[in-house]
Biotite code that builds the C-alpha atoms (Angstrom):
import biotite.structure as struc

atoms = struc.array([
    struc.Atom([4.727, -9.563, 17.577], chain_id="A", res_id=1, res_name="UNK", atom_name="CA", element="C"),
    struc.Atom([6.595, -6.229, 17.494], chain_id="A", res_id=2, res_name="UNK", atom_name="CA", element="C"),
    struc.Atom([4.986, -3.079, 15.923], chain_id="A", res_id=3, res_name="UNK", atom_name="CA", element="C"),
    struc.Atom([7.230, -0.419, 14.832], chain_id="A", res_id=4, res_name="UNK", atom_name="CA", element="C"),
    struc.Atom([5.219, 2.715, 14.704], chain_id="A", res_id=5, res_name="UNK", atom_name="CA", element="C"),
    struc.Atom([1.748, 3.990, 15.741], chain_id="A", res_id=6, res_name="UNK", atom_name="CA", element="C"),
    struc.Atom([-0.218, 7.128, 14.327], chain_id="A", res_id=7, res_name="UNK", atom_name="CA", element="C"),
    struc.Atom([-2.980, 7.325, 16.862], chain_id="A", res_id=8, res_name="UNK", atom_name="CA", element="C"),
    struc.Atom([-5.436, 8.956, 14.428], chain_id="A", res_id=9, res_name="UNK", atom_name="CA", element="C"),
    struc.Atom([-5.485, 9.533, 10.596], chain_id="A", res_id=10, res_name="UNK", atom_name="CA", element="C"),
    struc.Atom([-8.194, 10.913, 8.435], chain_id="A", res_id=11, res_name="UNK", atom_name="CA", element="C"),
    struc.Atom([-6.394, 9.943, 5.140], chain_id="A", res_id=12, res_name="UNK", atom_name="CA", element="C"),
    struc.Atom([-5.154, 6.363, 5.495], chain_id="A", res_id=13, res_name="UNK", atom_name="CA", element="C"),
    struc.Atom([-8.529, 4.690, 5.508], chain_id="A", res_id=14, res_name="UNK", atom_name="CA", element="C"),
    struc.Atom([-11.022, 6.061, 2.896], chain_id="A", res_id=15, res_name="UNK", atom_name="CA", element="C"),
    struc.Atom([-13.875, 7.848, 4.590], chain_id="A", res_id=16, res_name="UNK", atom_name="CA", element="C"),
    struc.Atom([-12.942, 6.481, 8.070], chain_id="A", res_id=17, res_name="UNK", atom_name="CA", element="C"),
    struc.Atom([-11.125, 7.700, 11.072], chain_id="A", res_id=18, res_name="UNK", atom_name="CA", element="C"),
    struc.Atom([-8.308, 5.208, 11.863], chain_id="A", res_id=19, res_name="UNK", atom_name="CA", element="C"),
    struc.Atom([-5.107, 4.476, 13.740], chain_id="A", res_id=20, res_name="UNK", atom_name="CA", element="C"),
    struc.Atom([-2.356, 3.507, 11.549], chain_id="A", res_id=21, res_name="UNK", atom_name="CA", element="C"),
    struc.Atom([0.160, 0.855, 12.552], chain_id="A", res_id=22, res_name="UNK", atom_name="CA", element="C"),
    struc.Atom([3.625, 0.487, 10.941], chain_id="A", res_id=23, res_name="UNK", atom_name="CA", element="C"),
    struc.Atom([5.741, -2.702, 10.419], chain_id="A", res_id=24, res_name="UNK", atom_name="CA", element="C"),
    struc.Atom([9.553, -2.304, 9.462], chain_id="A", res_id=25, res_name="UNK", atom_name="CA", element="C"),
    struc.Atom([11.100, -4.428, 6.806], chain_id="A", res_id=26, res_name="UNK", atom_name="CA", element="C"),
    struc.Atom([10.281, -4.575, 3.035], chain_id="A", res_id=27, res_name="UNK", atom_name="CA", element="C"),
    struc.Atom([11.348, -6.654, 0.134], chain_id="A", res_id=28, res_name="UNK", atom_name="CA", element="C"),
    struc.Atom([11.248, -3.705, -2.170], chain_id="A", res_id=29, res_name="UNK", atom_name="CA", element="C"),
    struc.Atom([13.465, -0.655, -2.260], chain_id="A", res_id=30, res_name="UNK", atom_name="CA", element="C"),
    struc.Atom([11.538, 2.023, -3.985], chain_id="A", res_id=31, res_name="UNK", atom_name="CA", element="C"),
    struc.Atom([13.954, 5.042, -4.085], chain_id="A", res_id=32, res_name="UNK", atom_name="CA", element="C"),
    struc.Atom([11.105, 7.591, -3.412], chain_id="A", res_id=33, res_name="UNK", atom_name="CA", element="C"),
    struc.Atom([9.724, 5.647, -0.337], chain_id="A", res_id=34, res_name="UNK", atom_name="CA", element="C"),
    struc.Atom([8.784, 7.954, 2.571], chain_id="A", res_id=35, res_name="UNK", atom_name="CA", element="C"),
    struc.Atom([9.334, 5.236, 5.163], chain_id="A", res_id=36, res_name="UNK", atom_name="CA", element="C"),
    struc.Atom([13.002, 4.887, 4.193], chain_id="A", res_id=37, res_name="UNK", atom_name="CA", element="C"),
    struc.Atom([14.128, 4.227, 7.797], chain_id="A", res_id=38, res_name="UNK", atom_name="CA", element="C"),
    struc.Atom([11.602, 1.254, 8.150], chain_id="A", res_id=39, res_name="UNK", atom_name="CA", element="C"),
    struc.Atom([12.766, -0.305, 4.935], chain_id="A", res_id=40, res_name="UNK", atom_name="CA", element="C"),
    struc.Atom([16.641, 0.169, 5.171], chain_id="A", res_id=41, res_name="UNK", atom_name="CA", element="C"),
    struc.Atom([17.198, 0.053, 8.987], chain_id="A", res_id=42, res_name="UNK", atom_name="CA", element="C"),
    struc.Atom([14.313, -2.059, 10.483], chain_id="A", res_id=43, res_name="UNK", atom_name="CA", element="C"),
    struc.Atom([16.568, -3.018, 13.490], chain_id="A", res_id=44, res_name="UNK", atom_name="CA", element="C"),
    struc.Atom([16.643, 0.740, 14.489], chain_id="A", res_id=45, res_name="UNK", atom_name="CA", element="C"),
    struc.Atom([12.938, 1.291, 14.231], chain_id="A", res_id=46, res_name="UNK", atom_name="CA", element="C"),
    struc.Atom([10.827, 1.988, 17.332], chain_id="A", res_id=47, res_name="UNK", atom_name="CA", element="C"),
    struc.Atom([9.457, -1.267, 19.110], chain_id="A", res_id=48, res_name="UNK", atom_name="CA", element="C"),
    struc.Atom([5.999, -1.349, 20.472], chain_id="A", res_id=49, res_name="UNK", atom_name="CA", element="C"),
    struc.Atom([4.636, -4.555, 22.127], chain_id="A", res_id=50, res_name="UNK", atom_name="CA", element="C"),
    struc.Atom([1.357, -5.633, 20.544], chain_id="A", res_id=51, res_name="UNK", atom_name="CA", element="C"),
    struc.Atom([-0.234, -5.663, 24.067], chain_id="A", res_id=52, res_name="UNK", atom_name="CA", element="C"),
    struc.Atom([0.313, -1.929, 24.120], chain_id="A", res_id=53, res_name="UNK", atom_name="CA", element="C"),
    struc.Atom([-1.572, -1.581, 20.852], chain_id="A", res_id=54, res_name="UNK", atom_name="CA", element="C"),
    struc.Atom([-4.491, -3.656, 22.127], chain_id="A", res_id=55, res_name="UNK", atom_name="CA", element="C"),
    struc.Atom([-4.690, -1.527, 25.244], chain_id="A", res_id=56, res_name="UNK", atom_name="CA", element="C"),
    struc.Atom([-4.643, 1.542, 23.113], chain_id="A", res_id=57, res_name="UNK", atom_name="CA", element="C"),
    struc.Atom([-7.352, 0.272, 20.671], chain_id="A", res_id=58, res_name="UNK", atom_name="CA", element="C"),
    struc.Atom([-9.469, -0.728, 23.664], chain_id="A", res_id=59, res_name="UNK", atom_name="CA", element="C"),
    struc.Atom([-9.563, 2.792, 24.798], chain_id="A", res_id=60, res_name="UNK", atom_name="CA", element="C"),
    struc.Atom([-10.440, 4.078, 21.343], chain_id="A", res_id=61, res_name="UNK", atom_name="CA", element="C"),
    struc.Atom([-13.595, 1.894, 21.009], chain_id="A", res_id=62, res_name="UNK", atom_name="CA", element="C"),
    struc.Atom([-16.417, 4.123, 19.662], chain_id="A", res_id=63, res_name="UNK", atom_name="CA", element="C"),
    struc.Atom([-13.810, 6.818, 18.711], chain_id="A", res_id=64, res_name="UNK", atom_name="CA", element="C"),
    struc.Atom([-12.191, 5.172, 15.739], chain_id="A", res_id=65, res_name="UNK", atom_name="CA", element="C"),
    struc.Atom([-13.728, 3.319, 12.892], chain_id="A", res_id=66, res_name="UNK", atom_name="CA", element="C"),
    struc.Atom([-10.692, 1.144, 11.836], chain_id="A", res_id=67, res_name="UNK", atom_name="CA", element="C"),
    struc.Atom([-7.084, 0.364, 11.896], chain_id="A", res_id=68, res_name="UNK", atom_name="CA", element="C"),
    struc.Atom([-4.815, 0.660, 8.909], chain_id="A", res_id=69, res_name="UNK", atom_name="CA", element="C"),
    struc.Atom([-1.780, -1.710, 8.769], chain_id="A", res_id=70, res_name="UNK", atom_name="CA", element="C"),
    struc.Atom([1.069, -0.703, 6.663], chain_id="A", res_id=71, res_name="UNK", atom_name="CA", element="C"),
    struc.Atom([4.843, -0.676, 6.433], chain_id="A", res_id=72, res_name="UNK", atom_name="CA", element="C"),
    struc.Atom([7.331, -1.563, 5.053], chain_id="A", res_id=73, res_name="UNK", atom_name="CA", element="C"),
    struc.Atom([5.493, -4.608, 3.841], chain_id="A", res_id=74, res_name="UNK", atom_name="CA", element="C"),
    struc.Atom([3.177, -6.031, 6.521], chain_id="A", res_id=75, res_name="UNK", atom_name="CA", element="C"),
    struc.Atom([2.643, -9.312, 4.619], chain_id="A", res_id=76, res_name="UNK", atom_name="CA", element="C"),
    struc.Atom([6.141, -10.212, 5.628], chain_id="A", res_id=77, res_name="UNK", atom_name="CA", element="C"),
    struc.Atom([5.043, -10.809, 9.126], chain_id="A", res_id=78, res_name="UNK", atom_name="CA", element="C"),
    struc.Atom([4.214, -14.458, 9.778], chain_id="A", res_id=79, res_name="UNK", atom_name="CA", element="C"),
    struc.Atom([1.755, -13.661, 12.830], chain_id="A", res_id=80, res_name="UNK", atom_name="CA", element="C"),
    struc.Atom([-0.142, -11.065, 10.810], chain_id="A", res_id=81, res_name="UNK", atom_name="CA", element="C"),
    struc.Atom([-3.419, -12.892, 10.585], chain_id="A", res_id=82, res_name="UNK", atom_name="CA", element="C"),
    struc.Atom([-3.389, -13.512, 14.238], chain_id="A", res_id=83, res_name="UNK", atom_name="CA", element="C"),
    struc.Atom([-2.728, -9.998, 15.023], chain_id="A", res_id=84, res_name="UNK", atom_name="CA", element="C"),
    struc.Atom([-5.576, -8.835, 12.773], chain_id="A", res_id=85, res_name="UNK", atom_name="CA", element="C"),
    struc.Atom([-7.954, -11.334, 14.376], chain_id="A", res_id=86, res_name="UNK", atom_name="CA", element="C"),
    struc.Atom([-7.204, -9.794, 17.739], chain_id="A", res_id=87, res_name="UNK", atom_name="CA", element="C"),
    struc.Atom([-7.935, -6.214, 16.375], chain_id="A", res_id=88, res_name="UNK", atom_name="CA", element="C"),
    struc.Atom([-11.223, -7.367, 14.735], chain_id="A", res_id=89, res_name="UNK", atom_name="CA", element="C"),
    struc.Atom([-12.368, -8.957, 18.169], chain_id="A", res_id=90, res_name="UNK", atom_name="CA", element="C"),
    struc.Atom([-12.057, -5.330, 19.520], chain_id="A", res_id=91, res_name="UNK", atom_name="CA", element="C"),
    struc.Atom([-14.663, -4.245, 16.879], chain_id="A", res_id=92, res_name="UNK", atom_name="CA", element="C"),
    struc.Atom([-12.482, -2.385, 14.431], chain_id="A", res_id=93, res_name="UNK", atom_name="CA", element="C"),
    struc.Atom([-12.475, -2.437, 10.659], chain_id="A", res_id=94, res_name="UNK", atom_name="CA", element="C"),
    struc.Atom([-9.075, -3.371, 9.259], chain_id="A", res_id=95, res_name="UNK", atom_name="CA", element="C"),
    struc.Atom([-7.301, -2.104, 6.198], chain_id="A", res_id=96, res_name="UNK", atom_name="CA", element="C"),
    struc.Atom([-3.971, -3.610, 4.832], chain_id="A", res_id=97, res_name="UNK", atom_name="CA", element="C"),
    struc.Atom([-1.544, -1.817, 2.600], chain_id="A", res_id=98, res_name="UNK", atom_name="CA", element="C"),
    struc.Atom([0.699, -4.097, 0.426], chain_id="A", res_id=99, res_name="UNK", atom_name="CA", element="C"),
    struc.Atom([3.135, -4.065, -2.523], chain_id="A", res_id=100, res_name="UNK", atom_name="CA", element="C"),
    struc.Atom([1.321, -7.249, -3.847], chain_id="A", res_id=101, res_name="UNK", atom_name="CA", element="C"),
    struc.Atom([4.286, -9.354, -4.135], chain_id="A", res_id=102, res_name="UNK", atom_name="CA", element="C"),
    struc.Atom([2.893, -12.093, -1.982], chain_id="A", res_id=103, res_name="UNK", atom_name="CA", element="C"),
    struc.Atom([-0.201, -13.357, -3.759], chain_id="A", res_id=104, res_name="UNK", atom_name="CA", element="C"),
    struc.Atom([-0.614, -16.417, -1.668], chain_id="A", res_id=105, res_name="UNK", atom_name="CA", element="C"),
    struc.Atom([-0.536, -14.533, 1.522], chain_id="A", res_id=106, res_name="UNK", atom_name="CA", element="C"),
    struc.Atom([-3.002, -11.931, 0.038], chain_id="A", res_id=107, res_name="UNK", atom_name="CA", element="C"),
    struc.Atom([-5.352, -14.869, -0.763], chain_id="A", res_id=108, res_name="UNK", atom_name="CA", element="C"),
    struc.Atom([-5.005, -16.125, 2.755], chain_id="A", res_id=109, res_name="UNK", atom_name="CA", element="C"),
    struc.Atom([-6.005, -12.687, 4.154], chain_id="A", res_id=110, res_name="UNK", atom_name="CA", element="C"),
    struc.Atom([-9.005, -12.281, 1.969], chain_id="A", res_id=111, res_name="UNK", atom_name="CA", element="C"),
    struc.Atom([-10.163, -15.922, 2.543], chain_id="A", res_id=112, res_name="UNK", atom_name="CA", element="C"),
    struc.Atom([-9.955, -15.253, 6.402], chain_id="A", res_id=113, res_name="UNK", atom_name="CA", element="C"),
    struc.Atom([-12.927, -12.803, 6.129], chain_id="A", res_id=114, res_name="UNK", atom_name="CA", element="C"),
    struc.Atom([-11.025, -10.584, 8.583], chain_id="A", res_id=115, res_name="UNK", atom_name="CA", element="C"),
    struc.Atom([-9.950, -7.865, 6.198], chain_id="A", res_id=116, res_name="UNK", atom_name="CA", element="C"),
    struc.Atom([-12.274, -5.100, 5.098], chain_id="A", res_id=117, res_name="UNK", atom_name="CA", element="C"),
    struc.Atom([-10.122, -3.179, 2.704], chain_id="A", res_id=118, res_name="UNK", atom_name="CA", element="C"),
    struc.Atom([-6.871, -3.649, 0.915], chain_id="A", res_id=119, res_name="UNK", atom_name="CA", element="C"),
    struc.Atom([-4.712, -0.975, -0.858], chain_id="A", res_id=120, res_name="UNK", atom_name="CA", element="C"),
    struc.Atom([-2.203, -2.459, -3.216], chain_id="A", res_id=121, res_name="UNK", atom_name="CA", element="C"),
    struc.Atom([0.623, -0.301, -4.696], chain_id="A", res_id=122, res_name="UNK", atom_name="CA", element="C"),
    struc.Atom([1.170, -0.433, -8.486], chain_id="A", res_id=123, res_name="UNK", atom_name="CA", element="C"),
    struc.Atom([4.749, 0.873, -8.719], chain_id="A", res_id=124, res_name="UNK", atom_name="CA", element="C"),
    struc.Atom([4.684, 1.557, -12.498], chain_id="A", res_id=125, res_name="UNK", atom_name="CA", element="C"),
    struc.Atom([4.074, -0.076, -15.909], chain_id="A", res_id=126, res_name="UNK", atom_name="CA", element="C"),
    struc.Atom([5.519, -3.551, -16.389], chain_id="A", res_id=127, res_name="UNK", atom_name="CA", element="C"),
    struc.Atom([8.445, -2.090, -18.417], chain_id="A", res_id=128, res_name="UNK", atom_name="CA", element="C"),
    struc.Atom([9.591, 0.116, -15.647], chain_id="A", res_id=129, res_name="UNK", atom_name="CA", element="C"),
    struc.Atom([8.421, -1.856, -12.552], chain_id="A", res_id=130, res_name="UNK", atom_name="CA", element="C"),
    struc.Atom([11.845, -2.992, -11.364], chain_id="A", res_id=131, res_name="UNK", atom_name="CA", element="C"),
    struc.Atom([13.587, 0.304, -11.498], chain_id="A", res_id=132, res_name="UNK", atom_name="CA", element="C"),
    struc.Atom([10.712, 1.944, -9.634], chain_id="A", res_id=133, res_name="UNK", atom_name="CA", element="C"),
    struc.Atom([10.623, -0.909, -7.029], chain_id="A", res_id=134, res_name="UNK", atom_name="CA", element="C"),
    struc.Atom([14.492, -0.660, -6.698], chain_id="A", res_id=135, res_name="UNK", atom_name="CA", element="C"),
    struc.Atom([14.964, -4.374, -7.621], chain_id="A", res_id=136, res_name="UNK", atom_name="CA", element="C"),
    struc.Atom([17.541, -6.052, -9.858], chain_id="A", res_id=137, res_name="UNK", atom_name="CA", element="C"),
    struc.Atom([16.769, -7.034, -13.365], chain_id="A", res_id=138, res_name="UNK", atom_name="CA", element="C"),
    struc.Atom([17.245, -10.739, -12.615], chain_id="A", res_id=139, res_name="UNK", atom_name="CA", element="C"),
    struc.Atom([14.000, -10.541, -10.551], chain_id="A", res_id=140, res_name="UNK", atom_name="CA", element="C"),
    struc.Atom([11.772, -9.184, -13.368], chain_id="A", res_id=141, res_name="UNK", atom_name="CA", element="C"),
    struc.Atom([9.930, -12.243, -14.448], chain_id="A", res_id=142, res_name="UNK", atom_name="CA", element="C"),
    struc.Atom([9.175, -13.548, -10.973], chain_id="A", res_id=143, res_name="UNK", atom_name="CA", element="C"),
    struc.Atom([8.208, -10.109, -9.650], chain_id="A", res_id=144, res_name="UNK", atom_name="CA", element="C"),
    struc.Atom([5.819, -9.322, -12.538], chain_id="A", res_id=145, res_name="UNK", atom_name="CA", element="C"),
    struc.Atom([4.205, -12.672, -12.290], chain_id="A", res_id=146, res_name="UNK", atom_name="CA", element="C"),
    struc.Atom([3.401, -12.346, -8.606], chain_id="A", res_id=147, res_name="UNK", atom_name="CA", element="C"),
    struc.Atom([2.168, -8.641, -9.028], chain_id="A", res_id=148, res_name="UNK", atom_name="CA", element="C"),
    struc.Atom([-0.047, -9.754, -11.845], chain_id="A", res_id=149, res_name="UNK", atom_name="CA", element="C"),
    struc.Atom([-1.438, -12.656, -9.662], chain_id="A", res_id=150, res_name="UNK", atom_name="CA", element="C"),
    struc.Atom([-2.280, -10.288, -6.909], chain_id="A", res_id=151, res_name="UNK", atom_name="CA", element="C"),
    struc.Atom([-3.992, -7.808, -9.338], chain_id="A", res_id=152, res_name="UNK", atom_name="CA", element="C"),
    struc.Atom([-6.054, -10.684, -10.673], chain_id="A", res_id=153, res_name="UNK", atom_name="CA", element="C"),
    struc.Atom([-6.911, -11.818, -7.012], chain_id="A", res_id=154, res_name="UNK", atom_name="CA", element="C"),
    struc.Atom([-8.316, -8.410, -6.066], chain_id="A", res_id=155, res_name="UNK", atom_name="CA", element="C"),
    struc.Atom([-10.218, -7.790, -9.212], chain_id="A", res_id=156, res_name="UNK", atom_name="CA", element="C"),
    struc.Atom([-11.992, -11.134, -8.881], chain_id="A", res_id=157, res_name="UNK", atom_name="CA", element="C"),
    struc.Atom([-12.609, -10.834, -5.110], chain_id="A", res_id=158, res_name="UNK", atom_name="CA", element="C"),
    struc.Atom([-15.548, -9.265, -3.347], chain_id="A", res_id=159, res_name="UNK", atom_name="CA", element="C"),
    struc.Atom([-13.412, -7.294, -0.875], chain_id="A", res_id=160, res_name="UNK", atom_name="CA", element="C"),
    struc.Atom([-13.205, -3.548, -0.985], chain_id="A", res_id=161, res_name="UNK", atom_name="CA", element="C"),
    struc.Atom([-9.888, -2.530, -2.550], chain_id="A", res_id=162, res_name="UNK", atom_name="CA", element="C"),
    struc.Atom([-7.896, 0.113, -4.424], chain_id="A", res_id=163, res_name="UNK", atom_name="CA", element="C"),
    struc.Atom([-4.757, 0.132, -6.493], chain_id="A", res_id=164, res_name="UNK", atom_name="CA", element="C"),
    struc.Atom([-2.653, 3.143, -6.280], chain_id="A", res_id=165, res_name="UNK", atom_name="CA", element="C"),
    struc.Atom([0.582, 4.578, -7.633], chain_id="A", res_id=166, res_name="UNK", atom_name="CA", element="C"),
    struc.Atom([2.796, 7.253, -6.254], chain_id="A", res_id=167, res_name="UNK", atom_name="CA", element="C"),
    struc.Atom([3.851, 9.212, -9.248], chain_id="A", res_id=168, res_name="UNK", atom_name="CA", element="C"),
    struc.Atom([7.129, 11.262, -9.780], chain_id="A", res_id=169, res_name="UNK", atom_name="CA", element="C"),
    struc.Atom([8.292, 13.351, -12.834], chain_id="A", res_id=170, res_name="UNK", atom_name="CA", element="C"),
    struc.Atom([11.442, 11.207, -13.019], chain_id="A", res_id=171, res_name="UNK", atom_name="CA", element="C"),
    struc.Atom([9.822, 7.773, -13.202], chain_id="A", res_id=172, res_name="UNK", atom_name="CA", element="C"),
    struc.Atom([6.318, 8.126, -14.548], chain_id="A", res_id=173, res_name="UNK", atom_name="CA", element="C"),
    struc.Atom([5.112, 9.659, -17.921], chain_id="A", res_id=174, res_name="UNK", atom_name="CA", element="C"),
    struc.Atom([1.697, 9.526, -19.521], chain_id="A", res_id=175, res_name="UNK", atom_name="CA", element="C"),
    struc.Atom([2.633, 6.403, -21.498], chain_id="A", res_id=176, res_name="UNK", atom_name="CA", element="C"),
    struc.Atom([3.426, 4.672, -18.391], chain_id="A", res_id=177, res_name="UNK", atom_name="CA", element="C"),
    struc.Atom([-0.015, 5.666, -17.130], chain_id="A", res_id=178, res_name="UNK", atom_name="CA", element="C"),
    struc.Atom([-1.758, 4.261, -20.157], chain_id="A", res_id=179, res_name="UNK", atom_name="CA", element="C"),
    struc.Atom([0.134, 0.974, -19.794], chain_id="A", res_id=180, res_name="UNK", atom_name="CA", element="C"),
    struc.Atom([-0.925, 0.805, -16.140], chain_id="A", res_id=181, res_name="UNK", atom_name="CA", element="C"),
    struc.Atom([-4.526, 1.402, -17.066], chain_id="A", res_id=182, res_name="UNK", atom_name="CA", element="C"),
    struc.Atom([-4.437, -1.466, -19.691], chain_id="A", res_id=183, res_name="UNK", atom_name="CA", element="C"),
    struc.Atom([-2.922, -3.774, -16.908], chain_id="A", res_id=184, res_name="UNK", atom_name="CA", element="C"),
    struc.Atom([-5.557, -2.938, -14.412], chain_id="A", res_id=185, res_name="UNK", atom_name="CA", element="C"),
    struc.Atom([-8.384, -2.894, -17.000], chain_id="A", res_id=186, res_name="UNK", atom_name="CA", element="C"),
    struc.Atom([-11.652, -3.686, -15.326], chain_id="A", res_id=187, res_name="UNK", atom_name="CA", element="C"),
    struc.Atom([-10.660, -2.809, -11.753], chain_id="A", res_id=188, res_name="UNK", atom_name="CA", element="C"),
    struc.Atom([-13.048, -0.707, -9.612], chain_id="A", res_id=189, res_name="UNK", atom_name="CA", element="C"),
    struc.Atom([-10.745, 1.807, -7.944], chain_id="A", res_id=190, res_name="UNK", atom_name="CA", element="C"),
    struc.Atom([-7.366, 3.478, -8.502], chain_id="A", res_id=191, res_name="UNK", atom_name="CA", element="C"),
    struc.Atom([-5.726, 6.430, -6.701], chain_id="A", res_id=192, res_name="UNK", atom_name="CA", element="C"),
    struc.Atom([-3.019, 8.713, -8.188], chain_id="A", res_id=193, res_name="UNK", atom_name="CA", element="C"),
    struc.Atom([-0.842, 9.821, -5.330], chain_id="A", res_id=194, res_name="UNK", atom_name="CA", element="C"),
    struc.Atom([1.421, 12.802, -6.356], chain_id="A", res_id=195, res_name="UNK", atom_name="CA", element="C"),
    struc.Atom([4.858, 12.523, -4.856], chain_id="A", res_id=196, res_name="UNK", atom_name="CA", element="C"),
    struc.Atom([5.577, 14.837, -1.960], chain_id="A", res_id=197, res_name="UNK", atom_name="CA", element="C"),
    struc.Atom([9.305, 15.524, -1.090], chain_id="A", res_id=198, res_name="UNK", atom_name="CA", element="C"),
    struc.Atom([10.562, 14.810, 2.346], chain_id="A", res_id=199, res_name="UNK", atom_name="CA", element="C"),
    struc.Atom([13.822, 14.006, 4.086], chain_id="A", res_id=200, res_name="UNK", atom_name="CA", element="C"),
    struc.Atom([12.896, 10.408, 4.823], chain_id="A", res_id=201, res_name="UNK", atom_name="CA", element="C"),
    struc.Atom([13.072, 8.977, 1.383], chain_id="A", res_id=202, res_name="UNK", atom_name="CA", element="C"),
    struc.Atom([15.454, 6.316, 0.354], chain_id="A", res_id=203, res_name="UNK", atom_name="CA", element="C"),
    struc.Atom([16.975, 8.380, -2.444], chain_id="A", res_id=204, res_name="UNK", atom_name="CA", element="C"),
    struc.Atom([16.815, 12.127, -3.195], chain_id="A", res_id=205, res_name="UNK", atom_name="CA", element="C"),
    struc.Atom([16.291, 13.816, -6.415], chain_id="A", res_id=206, res_name="UNK", atom_name="CA", element="C"),
    struc.Atom([12.439, 13.155, -7.168], chain_id="A", res_id=207, res_name="UNK", atom_name="CA", element="C"),
    struc.Atom([9.774, 15.685, -7.717], chain_id="A", res_id=208, res_name="UNK", atom_name="CA", element="C"),
    struc.Atom([6.041, 15.963, -8.117], chain_id="A", res_id=209, res_name="UNK", atom_name="CA", element="C"),
    struc.Atom([3.933, 16.370, -11.216], chain_id="A", res_id=210, res_name="UNK", atom_name="CA", element="C"),
    struc.Atom([1.900, 19.500, -11.938], chain_id="A", res_id=211, res_name="UNK", atom_name="CA", element="C"),
    struc.Atom([-1.823, 19.584, -11.464], chain_id="A", res_id=212, res_name="UNK", atom_name="CA", element="C"),
    struc.Atom([-2.515, 19.527, -15.242], chain_id="A", res_id=213, res_name="UNK", atom_name="CA", element="C"),
    struc.Atom([-0.554, 16.343, -15.685], chain_id="A", res_id=214, res_name="UNK", atom_name="CA", element="C"),
    struc.Atom([-2.418, 14.651, -12.824], chain_id="A", res_id=215, res_name="UNK", atom_name="CA", element="C"),
    struc.Atom([-5.808, 15.360, -14.537], chain_id="A", res_id=216, res_name="UNK", atom_name="CA", element="C"),
    struc.Atom([-4.600, 14.241, -17.949], chain_id="A", res_id=217, res_name="UNK", atom_name="CA", element="C"),
    struc.Atom([-3.452, 11.006, -16.298], chain_id="A", res_id=218, res_name="UNK", atom_name="CA", element="C"),
    struc.Atom([-6.792, 10.584, -14.587], chain_id="A", res_id=219, res_name="UNK", atom_name="CA", element="C"),
    struc.Atom([-8.548, 11.199, -17.868], chain_id="A", res_id=220, res_name="UNK", atom_name="CA", element="C"),
    struc.Atom([-6.431, 8.295, -19.467], chain_id="A", res_id=221, res_name="UNK", atom_name="CA", element="C"),
    struc.Atom([-7.149, 5.952, -16.593], chain_id="A", res_id=222, res_name="UNK", atom_name="CA", element="C"),
    struc.Atom([-10.855, 6.549, -16.641], chain_id="A", res_id=223, res_name="UNK", atom_name="CA", element="C"),
    struc.Atom([-10.951, 4.715, -20.017], chain_id="A", res_id=224, res_name="UNK", atom_name="CA", element="C"),
    struc.Atom([-9.925, 1.509, -18.060], chain_id="A", res_id=225, res_name="UNK", atom_name="CA", element="C"),
    struc.Atom([-11.004, 1.978, -14.328], chain_id="A", res_id=226, res_name="UNK", atom_name="CA", element="C"),
    struc.Atom([-14.339, 2.945, -12.990], chain_id="A", res_id=227, res_name="UNK", atom_name="CA", element="C"),
    struc.Atom([-13.264, 5.206, -10.043], chain_id="A", res_id=228, res_name="UNK", atom_name="CA", element="C"),
    struc.Atom([-10.074, 7.147, -10.363], chain_id="A", res_id=229, res_name="UNK", atom_name="CA", element="C"),
    struc.Atom([-9.029, 9.674, -7.751], chain_id="A", res_id=230, res_name="UNK", atom_name="CA", element="C"),
    struc.Atom([-6.107, 12.079, -7.364], chain_id="A", res_id=231, res_name="UNK", atom_name="CA", element="C"),
    struc.Atom([-4.445, 12.438, -3.817], chain_id="A", res_id=232, res_name="UNK", atom_name="CA", element="C"),
])
C-alpha cells in the first residue's frame, strides 16, 4: 500500500490525543473548498511513502503518540485499508478514520472489525445542497444521499466513538442549511462546526469564513438536535 503523506504529530486531528496523520490520495468527491486539492485532483503526483516506512516510524513513536489518524482524500477507497489498520493496531496505537460517508458497506466492515477507535464523518451540507457542496453532478443525487443517510444511521446506532462535522463557508452554508442538517442528524452524539480557512491548496477559489457570531448562532440551532456541538 502506498501512503501519500505523513504529518508526524498533530494535536488537532484526533480529539484529546496526540497523533500522527496519514494521508491517502484520491477521492470520489470534488468539494470546491477542499484543502487537500492536490490529493484529490492529482493523486498520481502525490508523494509516495511505502507502508513499511510508516511502520518503522510508528514503531519508534511507541509511548510518544496516542494514535494514528487516517485521512485523505477518501481512505475508504483503499482496498487494503483494513489490513493496514490491523498492522497499526498491532503496534499499540488508537486509530481514527476520516470519511465522507459515501461507502456505508465499507464503513460497516470497519466498525465490525473492532479495529477502529474513532470515526469522523463529513456532512457536506443539507440534503438540498449536498451535491453542489460535494462537487457532484445532479444525476448522482438519489444514490449519494441514500448512501450518506445509510452511513449516518450506521454511526448513530453503533457503539463506536464518532463525530459528524461540517466545514462551513459563507457562500454555501446558511442558518437554514444548519437547521436542516440538525434535523437530519437528530439524536447523534457529537457534531463539529469547522469554519472555513482560506488557503492556496483548495480545489476552487472564492470561498470565505463565517463571523464568530454566526458560528455561535449555528451552534445554538444544532444544540436542539445534537448532544455535543463544538466549534473548531
